C-alpha positions, 0 to 999 in steps of 0.5 A: 333605783338605789337604796341605803343598803347600797350607801351603807355598804361603803361606810366602814364603821371601825373607821367612824368608830375611831374618828368619832373617838379621836375627835377634839374640842377644836373639832366640837367648836367648828361643829358648833359654828356650823352643825346643819346638815353637816354629818363631820358636824354630827359626828363631833357633836357625838364625841366624847370630847362634847361632853365638855360642850353640854351647855352650849350645845343645850342652849343653841338647841333649845332656841332652835327648837323654840324657834322652830316649834314654838312651845308645842309638844305633841302627845300621842299614845301607843295602842298594842295590837298583839304580843304574837312574835315569830322572831327571837329577839333577846332585848324583847319582852315579846321575844317567841320564846318567852312564856307570857300570855299571848293576845291579838286584839279582836275588833271588839277589843280594839273598839274598846281601846280606841274608846278609852284613848279618845276619852283622854283626849288624844287624836294621835295614836301608834299601833304596835305589834310583835312580828308576826307575819302569818297571824298578824299580818296584812290581813289583820292590818287591812281589817284593823286600820280603817277601824282606827283611822275612822277615830283619830286624825293620825295614825302611825304603825310600828309593826314588822317590815313590809313590801312595797305594795303592802305600804301603798295599800296601808297609806290608801287605808289612811296610814299617816306614818311609819316607825321602823327602828333598826335597833342597831347599825352594826351588823354583828351584833344585830346577828347576835340578838336576833337569832330566829325569824324574818327580823334576822334579815339586816338588810331587809329592815335596813331598806324599809324606809326606802319602801315606806317613802316610796309608798308616798307615807307622809312621815318615817320614824328612825330609831336604835335601841340605845345599849346593844352597842356603842351608842355613839357609832350607832346614833352617827350610823342613824344620822347617815341614814337619816341625810340620805333619806332626806336627800332622797325623799325630800317630800317626806317628814322624818322622826327619830326615837332615842329609847335606852334598853330597858327591863323586860321578861328575859332581857339583857343588860346594855353593853355599853351604858348610855347616862343621863348626860349622854342622852342630853348629848345625844338629843342636842346633837340631833336638834342642831343637826337636824332643826326640823327633825321630830323627836320623841320621848317615851315613857322608858324614861323617867318623869322627872328626866322626860321634864327636864329633857323637854326644852333641849329639842323634844317634839312629841311625847307619849303619856299614860302608855300601856305597853301590852294588848288590851291594856287600857281596857284592862291594865296588867303587867304580865303581856308588858313589851318592857317596863314603864318608868314614867307611869304618870297619868295624861293629866299629870303629864298635861299639867305639868307641861302647862306649868313648864311653859309648853302647849300640848297638842293633841292633834299632829296633822290632817289631810286637809292642811297639805296644800299642793 
């Protein structure tokens, strides 16, 4: 069976960069007339030339989102299991060389976190950990996942890349979704930022969504860390990845996340800064390219910006997040993965959603809803 890595080898990144920066107003106007499932259109809508068309892009994106998703916004919360990590990644607070207190939740501590999250009303959680295969690997996941699944209808994971058989096992234990972010699709840039550990293997990470889909996991989340390299080209390459996956594994649902590089312990400054207007362009371009795509927005962004981005294509929000293990029971900033910009409570976020005419959804889906 082929993988995306084989298709990726045929893509000229320098060629894409040249073409996307050469797009004209006419290219953008053609793309606006035929945006769906068209990679050439996505390229035009991500180009510098499209910045002059943000208003019509936003109008189309808003209408498509309302038609496909109504006024619904899914709410989820990250639950950090561990900040142990065996990788050296210069943009991440969990990087192995950073001098911070390391912690992995015990079953009792996990139960405390789960109880607090349930009390806040959430029924969808994202389990997150640093990448440490020996201490936070399959044995740990197999013990913790059933405990979490017993409390929530929808459980996603954002951990190190796993083998096909391991994803199959976790799916049997109730895993609903996997978020696996390539960080950047520029191999040289990737190598510069990942200098130790298994995460150095660009191709193995690139092929992870293939293994997740082959294991029958319901949803896959893609993402790039915007700022590590040219965000327009990284986003376009993610579009290529998404198109390949949807064509190859059409039963699977897909989502994307568009996180901007944020300050963290020992972190770096963005190579290419993504403005707020650029983020608007990204969201609108992907909504026009893929009307059914789920797009999530984390607390990395400010409260005012998050509120204003909602109508443009956002389908999922985190609220009241902690980015450290045990952070809901014992809040502290010393273990954080990155700085949070939107520090509103869940109640404040929900109130604002309702004020703007949105319907907060606490439950994503249940197995019983699926028909065969």
